[in-house]
Structure formats: structure tokens, C-alpha cells
N, C-alpha and C positions, 0 to 999 in steps of 0.2 A: 442700339437701345430703342425700344418701341416708344413712340410719342403718342400712341392712341390711348384714350381712356379705357380703363379695365375695371368695371365695377366689381368683378369677382374678388379683387384684392382690397376693396374699400372697407375701412373699419366702421363707418357709419354714414348714413345718408343725411345726417344733420350737418349743415354747413359749418365748417371749422370745429366740429365736435361740440357745439354749444350745449351747455348743460351737462356734459360728460366730464369725469375727473381726468385731467391731464394738465401738464405744464402749459403755461401761457408764454409761448416763445416770443410773441410780439411784445408782451409786457417786459420781457428781459431786455429787448432793445431799448425800450424807454428807460428802464432802470440804469442801463449802461450809459445812456446819453446823459442822464442826470448825474451819475457818479463821477464823470470826468469833466464836469463843468469847469470852464476856464482852461482846459487842456484838450479840447475836442479835436483840434487840428492835428495835434501830436498823436492822439489816440487813433485817429483815422489813418495816419501814416503807419502806425504800428500794425494795424489790421491789414492794410493793403500792401505794405512793403516788407513786412517781416515774415519769418517762418514761424508758424504757430508754436507757442510754448505750453500748450495744453497737453492733450494725450499724444501718443506717438504715431498718429496717422499721418501727420506731417504735411500740412498745406503750405504753399507758397502764397503769401497774402491770403486771399480768399478763393484760391484755385488749387487744383491738384493735377495729378498725372493720370487719373482714372476716368474722369468725365469732364465735359466742358460746361460746368455749372458752378454757381457760387456755393462756397462752403463757409458757414459761420455757425458756431455752436455756442450754447450758453456758457460752457466752461471758459471759453476764450473771452467772452464778454465780461465775465466775472473777474478775470485776471487783469482787465484793462486798468482799473484804478491802481493796482499794485505796480504796474509798469510805468505809470505816468504821474503818480502823486508827488507832491513836493516834500521837502524834509519836515520832520516833526519838530515840535517845540521842545527843546531839550530840558526845559525846566521840570518836566514831568519825571525826569530820570535822576534828579538830585536826591530824591528820597523815594525809592521804589515801593515803599509800603503802601502808598496810595494807589498802586497799580495791582496789588494783590487781589486775587479773586476775579479780575476782569477776564472775560472770554477772549480767546485768541483773536477772534474777528475784531474786537474792540481795540486790541493792541495793534493790529495791522493798520486799522483805520487812523491811528495817530499820525502816520506818515513814515517817510523813509529815514533810515539812520543817516545823519548828516556828516559825521566825522568820527574818527576813532575816540573811544571813551573807555575809561578804566574804573573799576571798583575794587578797592583793596579789602582784604578780610576785615570785617567789623564795621565797614563804612555803610551808611544808609543808602547810598546810590552811586551814580557814575559821574565822573568829571572828564572834561575834554583833555586829550593828550595829542601832541603832534604825531604824525605818521612815523617819524623817525624814532621817537621814544616808544611808541606802541610796538614797533617791529623789534626794537632792541629788547624790550621786556619779554616778548614772546620768544625771541631767539634764545635768550638766556634761559628761559624756562624749558626749552626743548633740548638744550645742550646736555648730553650725558644723562638724559632722562628716559623714563619708560612712558611712551606716549602713543596715541592713536589719532587717526583723522577719519572723519565721516563726511560724505557729501550726499546731500539729498539730490533728487532728480528734478527739483523745481526749476525748470527752464535751463538747467546747466548744460552748456554746449560741450562738444567733444574736446575743444581746446582746453577748457578748464580742467576737465577730468584728466587729460593726458599730462598737462603740466603739474597738476597736484600729485599724481602718483609718482611721477619722476622725482619731484621734490622730496617726497617722503622716503623714497628709496635711496636718494642721495644722503638723507639723514640716517640711513642704516636700518630702516624698518619696512616690513610689509604690512604693518598695521594700518591699512587704509581700506575703507569699504564704502559702498554707496547704497542707495535705496533699492537697487536690484536685489539686495540680500533679503529684503523682507517682502518681496513680491514674486519675482520669477526665478530665484536662485535654484529651486528644484527643477525648473524647466531647463536651466543651463546645465545642471549636472546630468539629468536624464537624457537630454538630446545629444549632448557630447558623447555619452556612452553608447547610445543606440544608433545614431546616424552620423555622428562626427561633427555636427555644427549646431551651435546654440542659437539658432535664429529660425524665423519662419521660413518654410521651404517654398512659399508661393507669394503671389502679389494680391493686392486688393481687387484687381480686375478679375481675378479668378473666381471671386464670389459670384460675379454676374454671368449667368449661364451655366454654373455648376448644377448638377442634378440635385445636390444635397449639401446643406451647411448644417453642421451639428455644433451647437454651443454647449459647452460643458463647464458648469461653475463659472459662467461669464455673463455679464449684464451690460452690454455696450450702450443700451439706452440711457443708463446713468453715467457710465464711466468713459465711453468713447462716442458721444452723440453723433459725431460726423459719420460714424459707421452706419447709422440708420439710413442715410441717403443711399449708400451702396446696397443695403438690404431692400430698399424700395425698388431700385433698378433690378436687383436679383429676382425679386418676386415678379416683376414685369416680364423678365426673361424666362419665367417658368421654374425657377429654383425653389425647392422645398426647404423649409427651415425647421429643424428639430432642436429641442432644448432639453438638457439633462440638468436638473437642479432640485434643491430642496424647497424652493419657493417659485411659484408661477408668477414671474415678474410681470407686472402690468405693462411696463414700457416695452416689453418684448412680445406682448400679446397684440398691441396696436400702438401705432406711433404716428404723429402728425409731423412730417418733415416741413419746416416753415419755409424753406427756400425752393420748394417744388410745388407748383400750383395744384396739381391733382391731389397730392398727399396733404398739403396744407388745408384744403377744403374738406376732403372726404376721409383723410387718415389712411393708414395702410395696415392691413392685417399682416403681422410678421410671422409668428410661430404657427406652423402647421401641426406639429406633433410635439406633445409635452410628455416627458418622462420624469416622474417624481422619485427622488431618492432621499435617503436619510443623510443628514450631515455626517460626513465621514464614511458614507456607504458607497462611494463612487467605484472603488475597486470591485466590490461585490457585484455591482451592476455591469461594469465594463467587462469583467472576466466572464460573467454570464453571457454577455453578447458574443464574446469570442468563443465560448463553449458551444453556442448555437451555430456559429459559422463553421466550426470544425465538424460538429456532428452532422450537419446538413450538407457538408462538402461545398460550402459557399466561399471557400478560400481561393484566391487567385494563385493556383499552384505553380504556374509558370514564373510569376514574379517572385514568389517565395523561393523557388528552387534556384533561380538565376541570380537574385539580388540580395538574398538575406541568409542569415545563419541563426541557429538556435531555435528554430520553429518547433522541433520535437520536444524540447524541454518546456516551452511555453504550452504546447498542446497537452503534455502529460500533467502539467501543473493544474490547468483548468479541468481536465478530466477527473483529477483526484478531488476536486472541490465539489461537494454535493450541492444539488439545487436548493436543499433546505438551508445550507450554510449561506449560499449566495443570496437567497431571499431574505434571510434573517438580517444579514449585514446591510443590504441595500435598501430594504423596506419596499422593494418592488417585486412583482411576481415574475416567474420565469416566462410567462406569456408576454409581459411588457418587454423583457429582454429580447424575446424573439421578435417583437414588433420592430425594434431598432435594428436587430440583425438583418431582418428582411429588407428594411429600407436601405441599409448599406449594401446588401447583396444585389438589390435591383438597380442601384445607382451605378452609372458608368463613371461618374466622377463625384468626388466629395471633398469638402474642406472641413477639417476638425479644428475648432477654435476653443481655447480655454483661457482661464485667467485665475484669479486668486482664490476662487472657490475650490480649485483643484490643488493649488500649490501650498496654501497656508495651513498645512497639517504636519504632524510629526512623520507622516508617511507620504509627504508631497511628491518625493521623487518617484515612488512606486505608482502614485496616481498618474503621473505623466507617462511612465513606462507602459501602463495599461492602455493609455490612449494611443501611444505609438504602435503597440501590438495590433490594434484594430486597423490603423492606416496601412501597416505592412501586410496584414492578412488580405486586404483587398487591393493592394497595389496603388494606393492613393498618394503617391509621392513622386515628384519629378516629372509630372506631365500637366497639361492644360486643365484648369478648373479643379485641380487637386492640391492638397497640401496639409501640412501640420502648421498651425498658427497659434503660438502663445501671444495673444494680443496684449500690447503694452499700454499701460494707463498713463504714462508720463513721457514727455518728449526727450528726456535725457537718459532713460533706462537702458535702451539697447546699446547706445554708445558708451555708457559708463563702464560696463563690464569689458567691452571690446577695446577701450582705451587703457585697460589695466588698473582702473581704480577699484581694485578688488583684492581682498586679503588672500584669496586663493587662486588668483590668476594674474598673469603679466599681460602687457599689450598684445592684442590679437587673440586673447582668450587662452594663451598658452599656460599650462599648469606650471606652478612654481617648483622647479627642479634645479639641481646644480647646473645641468647643461643649459637650460633656458636662461637661468640667471647669468651664466657666463656670456651668453649671446648678447644680452642687454648691457652687461658690463663693458663689452667691446664697443658697443654702439655709443654709450654715454660717457665712457672714460672714468667710471668709478665702480667700486665693488657693489654688487646687488645681492641682498640677502637671498639665500637659497632655500629657505623653509617658509611655509605659509605663515601669515600673520594672524592677528586677532580679527575676527569678524565684528560687525557692529554690536551684536549681542554679547560677544566675548569681551569687548571693550567695556561695556557697562558692568559686566561681572567683575572684571579686573578693577575698575574704579571702585565698585562697592566693597571689594576686598582690600582696598588700600594698596593695590598693586599697579596703579596707573598714576603717574605724576602729572601728566598733562593730557588734555583732550581738546582737539580741534573739531568744531562742528560747523560745516559750511551749509547753512540752511537747515531745514528739518527741525524736528522737535521731539526728542526722545520721550518727553512726558506724554506725548499724544500718540506716537506711532508704535511704541513697544508695550508689551504686557506689563501690568502691575506698575502704575505710575508712582506709587509710593516707593517702591524699590528703586526705580530710576531716579527719583528725586534724591534719595540718600546717596546714590552713586555719584550724582552730579556735584554733591557738596564736597567730596573728598579729595579730588586732585588739587594740587597746589597751583595749577594754572588751567583755566578754561579760556579758549579763544572761540568766539562766536562770529562767524563771517556771514553776513546776511544783508538783505535789502531793508527789512522791517523788523520790529520787535517780535519776540516770541516769549512764551512763559518760561521756557527753560533758561533764558538769559537772566531772569530775575531770581533764580534760585541762589541763596547766599552760599558762599564758598569758604573753605578754610584757607584759600589762597587768593590769587588775583583772578579777576574776570575781565577779559577784554572784548569789546564790541568793535568790529571792523566793518565799515560800510562797503558793500559790493555794488557793482554795476549790473544792470539787467543785460540780457543778450543784445538788446537793441541799442545799447550805448557803447558797445565795444568797437574801438577803432580797428579797422581791418576786417570787420565782420567775423562771423563764427559759423559753425556747422552743427547740425543735429543728425542723428540716424533714426529713421522711422521704423515702425514695426516691419515694413516690407523691405528692410535693408537698404533704404534709399538715403544716401548722405546728401543733405540739402544745405545750401548756403543761405545764411541769413545776414543781410548787410546791416551796417550801422544806420540807424534811422535818425534823421535830423529832428532835434527837439530840445526841450529844457534838460538841464543836467544837475545832478547833485554833485557839487564841485569837488568834494574830497572822496567820492566813491571810486574804488579801484576795481579793475577786473580781477576775478578770483585767481586766474592763472598767474597774475603778477604778484598777488599776495602770497601764494604758496611758494613760488620760486624765490621771492625775496626773503621769506622766512628761512628757507633752506640755505640760501646764499650767505645770510648773516650768521647762521649757526655754524656753517662750515665754509669759512671764507676762502679756503684753498680750492674749493670746487665751484666758486661763484661763477666763473666764466663758462662752466659746463652746464650750469643749471639755468641761468637767466636766458630769456628769449627777448628778441627785439620787437616782437608783435605776433599777432595770430597767424599771419602768413608764414612766418618762420616755424611756428608750431605745426601747421599743416604739412609743411615740407618734411619735418621730422617724423610725423605720424606716417606719412607714405613710406618712409624708409623702415619704420619700426613694425608696421602692420601691412604686409604685402597685399592683402585682399582689400585694403582701402586705397588701392591705386586709383589716382584721379583726384583725390581730395586736395592735393596741392594746387590743382588748376582751377578750383572753384573760387570765383571772385566777384560774381555779379548776381543780383536777385534772380532766383529761378534756377541757377546753376545746380546740377545734381548729378550723381552717379549712383546706380544701383549695383552694389557688389553681388556677384553671383548671377546677375541677370534676373529675368522674370521668375525662373524656377531653379532652385538648387537641385543638383543631381539629375538634371535632364540628360546628361551624357551616359547615364546608366550606372555610374559608380558613386559610392558614398565616401565621405571623408573619414573613413576608418582605415586602420592599417592594411586590411585586406580588401577594402573597397566594398564590403558587404554590410548591410544594415543588420542590427541585432535585435532579435526577439528577446523578451525577458520573461522568466518564470516569476510571476508576480504573486507573492503570498497574500493571504487575507490578513488585514491588520487585526490585532487583538483588542477590539473595542468592547468595553464593558459598560453597560448602562443599567444600574440597579433599578429594581422595580419602583415606579413612581417618579423617576427622574427624567430629565429632558436633555437632549443635546442642543446647545445654543451656539449659533454662529454669529459673528459680527459682520454687519453689512454697511454699505455706503448709501447715503441719502442724497440730499441736495448739497453736494460738497465736491471738492477736488482734493484728492489725497486727504490729509487731516484738516484741510481748510473748509470749515462748515460755512456755507453761504446763506442757508435759510433753515429755520426751525421746522418747516413743513415741507415734506416731499410731495410735489404735485402729482406724482404717479399714483401713489397709494394713500395719500392723506395722513401719513405717519409723521408725528412730531418726533423730536429727538429722544424723548423718553419712552417711545412706544416699544412694547414687547409684542412682536408679531407671533400670533398663536393660531393654530387651526381652530375652526369652529367646533370640530369634534372635541378637542381637548378643553376648549373654553366652556362648552356645555357640560362636559363631564365633571369639571371642577366648579361649575356654577359661577363663572367669572364673566359678567357682562363687559362690553367694551368700556374702557375708561377706568376699570377697577384697578386701584393701586396694588401692586404685587412686589414681593421681594424675591429675587433670585439669589440662591446661595450655592457656592462651590467651596466646600470646606469652610475656612474662616472668611472667605471673600464674599462680598454681597453687593447687589445692585438693585436699585429701586426704580420701577417704571410703571407703565400703565398698559393694560391689555388692549390690543387691537387685533380683531379677528382678520385673518388673511389666508390666502390659499397656500398655506405651509403644510408640509407633510406632518401628519400626527406624530407626536413624540419629539418634535423639533421646534425650536424657537429661533427668532432672529432679533437682535438688538443692534443699535447703531454703534459704529466705530468712529471716533475713539472713545466715546463715553463708556462703552462696555468693556474696555481694557482692564477695568478694576476686577473683573472676574477671572482674568487669565493668569495661568501659572507661568511665570517667567522662565522656569527651568525646562519647560516642555518645548523641545526643538527637534527638527528632523536630523537624522544622523549624518548626512553628507553635506547638505546645503546650510545647515544650522539655522533654518528659518523658524521663527516662533510659531507655535500653534495658536491660531486665533479663534479657537473653539473651546468649549468647556462643557462638562457634565454638571447639571444644576438641579436643584429642587425648587419648587415654586410654592409660595404661600401668600395669602392676602397680607398686604403691608399693614 
């Protein structure tokens, strides 16, 4: 990595970008320092001795395995209070009517859940119950019941996921799902089908020195800030960065990396080439790029012939799609498609990175297949500085699916079939259901229809993460038992029920005896030790809560379900998931193992039955946009998952009620900045204020989760069952 100053990449000659719109990263340090007053020594130990529980880039303390520099991002700083705060004053829970209408941030700031609490139907609030009574109530509610369990990715380690899914299967159900369902499940489906592995094929170090990195529907400046340091070094090494998106993200235009002197002072120009596409128009654009590669014979014919199958079908599919169709869908010209095709053709190496701008559509699986087609056409898999990277926004997402906490998969990502169920029945000593279970969205449907007797939610908040909060609220009211396992309060806990509602306090990853592990985006399984500090006395590790529930519901299986601690869980994971070999030996800070090595498929074979990667014939989605309407996408601002940290996004000046609109559309409709507007989609409506932004004409962006009121809960992708986080709307002055 070059240590010389390089003004060609500077964002500005103004020291520290003074007077320019950008986040104040040093102010974040001060805010974090104030937020953990009285617990600063513990907070420092969490930062320096624990594995990051923010995004899935996965640092050990404030270091990683890519560069010898300090890593510390705003997301992790904002999570510090959550991991170190004391217990709340339980008097506020005696009558929860006083908490109605409070924002989620206000509920979190009240403090940690101190001990188990119960609210019976018709009662105004919660009262304390002993753990033994709470577990007995929950076990009775699960016995001979129709139920499901959902785990968020909020810092949840592999051990919790593994124990939870095993416990649910001991109870006779595959109705267990996790947050991967609503972020990267289309990536899981499409990558499994095309290359045989649902994980990134390269490592972060491959960014630095690659000829080209293409971000498609991904904004790491907001969602994975640590990644911007890699991009700084990539730009220093001569890497070009391209972005395909409906919005020209300011944080991807220029970024000030606070822990690097050159970037902190002068900033870094990140994106070299921007390609604007409509919301939902990615397939039109990507297929157009492939069409150019084929027509100009820019395909790596040797790679395609030796290592892939299905190319002729993919070629015929794009040849049959007219340029007029591709342009109309994508909103981009064929010349723009040619520009990216030429960049790919001239690059000797490239990494294609995508996130939820690609996956959260009814055709999310096809979006990913279209990206895979481009990588295969140019042979950008299995070698240095090349790869497919579905970048993960949460530290628990990659491991959640691989541990089997998935309605459609068993440990190791194996599909749920009689044969695979039999394999785990032999390992665990009890029968394992042989048919897929209810996904997270299916559970809410079942609860709404009165077909779910009990629901367990470990973290998360259905009222904020799923479309149509009113529909979710009605669904949450109907089960006769809800069990909420969490660190802090959330608004879904306060929804009155026709039955019992239990609150069970969980430990953070830093509190678990024996330590835990997480799996990063680059497939690195990283050990995170227990960190010395204050404790919430009655908080339990989630792995113990789930296994104890199952053991009490099925006493005959208790000895096969319970674990003595996290080391025992890791030993069983190694037996259950062969490619996690080495996890049992992780026991000290910094210990890690990267399954598959730096590159998957470096040996020339893919993890498919015949060892060949598969091209896909990707059809164009049937998107209809009536005249005068807009496509609206939901975006992230100053937040982590649904946890909103600030009303104002420092990158673009957008408040939470902002409706990002192109200057062309705002002028056409006579809507100055700040104009109150109403967005309508059928009977659904949202009120916000216009903010001009570099958005593609005909497209809008609003913040998530506030914009979920516009979304149709019934719109989901066919295979992954991910909700569609976009809508067609009309706009009028409010």
C-alpha cells in the first residue's frame, strides 16, 4: 500500500472538508464518550477486546486482517451504549400506556431489560416473574402448539443461532428464521443455484489492487463505513470504482476516513463512474451490459467453455431483448450500458459488490443472477482481485443462515429434504422435520390469520422491519403467547395481546462465558471473548434460553438439547458443518479461520453437482408505472438496521421525513425544497417533505422504516420470500 500523498484522489483542498456537507466523525467520538459516562472503561474494553457487532466486515477490537491500521466506525460507536448501559427502571413497565408513541430510540435509552417479566391479557403492563416460572409458562405455551421463532442479526453470534435452530427442531418444527430473510435471502438462493455457495467468493484484500470494483444497489458509506477505508487504499492502488444505483450517493462520491491522516484532511474521491438506473431497472441495465459483451465478443470464451454451462441460453435471452425494452426498463441508454461493458472488458480483474438495493424486490433472485452472469462472462471468479460479494450489513447475517436458523435450510446451508433431515436426526438423536417451515413473513401471515399459537422473537422489531406496520400489529395481537428475548425494550413488546407476553432479558455477546464467534462477509469465523465489566444479573445467553425452552417442553429430549457452554456448541458445530472446521479450536481474542481460503473456487471447480457454474436466462420483470406515477425505494440514513440514530443524515442533509426527488421532477411539479407532499399507493399514504437530490427522474427515495406504511405486505419474491421494499406511488401537495 502506497504511503505517498496522492492529490489526484483528494475530495477537496479544504482541510478536513471545512464548510462542506459531510458527517463529523470526530463529533461522533465525543458523543460516544458522553453516552457511556460512568461506564467508559468497560466501553473501551468492548472496543479493544471484542469482535465488532456492527456490520459484517468483522474487526478484532479495532484491527483486522487486511491492513495494519486502526478501524473504528460510527455504527460501532453508536452501539456502545446498548452494550454497556445499566438496567432500566421497571416502574415504567407497570402501565405501558405511558410508553405509547415513544420512538424506538427513546425506548432503548431507558436501559436494559433486568429480569423476566409477564403481561397477561387485559393487564396494563408487566410484572416480574422468576426465570423458572417464565420458562414454565413459555414451555407450556409451546407444547402441542403451532409456533415459530425469529432471530434478528443484532450482534447474534453463531452459537446462539445454532442452539436456537436445534431447539426448534427438537420441538418438531422448521419454523425458525432470521434477519437474513429480509436482506440477502435472494443472494443465498441465486448463488446456491449458480455457483453452489451462498457466500462471497473473495476477500476484502481483493479490493485493493483490483482493476475495478462495481457497487450495484449498495451504499457502504452509510451501511458498512469500515469499508471506506479499504476503498481509500484501493484508490491509492489504482483501482477504479463504478456505481450502479438510482441515487448518486454523496458518501460514495467523496468520503473522509477519520482514522487515516490523508483522507481525514483532504477526503477521498471514491466513485469514478456512475450509472443511473430506475428503481427496479437493474435487470434491464445488467442484461444490456451482457448483451454488449456478447455482441462485441468481449466474453472470456476459455473460462466460459471450461468452467460454466448454460451460456447459450443466457446469450439467446439477451439477444431476444430489444434495446428499446432494456432502455425503457433501466432508464439508462444503451451507450451507458456499453460504457460499463467496456470497463468490464478492459479490466483484468473486478469485484462485483451488491446489497439490498438489488435483493429487496419481488425479482431479487433474478437481479442477483444477472450480476452472476456478468462475472462469469468475464471470468471474474476464483482468482486474485476478483469476486462476487454480497456485502452483509450485520455481524450475524452470514452465520445465521449457515448455522441453520433458516426456515428453508439446515446447518451448513443444506436444503431441507428427507435425506438431510435424516442426517441431522442421526447427529442429534431426535426426529427432524423433513419439510421447509414458515419464513419470517409467513409467520406474520399465519399469526394474522389466527393460525399461529405462539411466536418467539429474539431481538428485532416486526413493526419496523416488515411492510405495513398496521398489518404486523394486528398479527402480533393474536397469538396466545408471545416471547420477546432481547437486551432492551422495543415497540413490538408493548403491543397488547389476546394471550400472554413474556419479556426475557438476554446477554450481549461480550457477556457470554466461554466467548462466542461471528462469521464475517469474507467468510472469516472470528472469536469474540467475554469482556470483563458490569453485568445485568438475571440476563441469560440466548443459546441457553432456547435450549431450556425446548428441554422443558420435551423433557425426554432434555439431555440431547442442553449444552454445557459455548465451547461445547462450537464442538458440535464443527461436526454438523464440515466447512466450519477449526471453529472448535477458537478460544482467544483474534483467533479466526477463513473457510474456503482467500478465494472460493480457486481450484477451478464450483460447488455444483458437475463442478460447473451456471449462467441464467434472466427475463425482464413486468414492471408497470402508470403515467404520472413514481417508483419509490426505501433507504437508510443515519441508522443501523431499523435503529435510527439521528434525524439528520450528514451525507445529504436529509431529515427522516425527506422525500428525495430529482430537480427535474421537482421543477416539473413546482415543488420547492421543503414542500409538504403526500405519497399514495392505493389506500396507503405517506407524508413527507421534498428534498432535491441526484435521483433518477421518475424515482423517489424515502427513509426506512418510516416508509414501510406504503409497502404492500403481500409482495414477495417467489423463492426467497423476501418482501418488496419498493412501491409505485403518486405525489401531490399535502
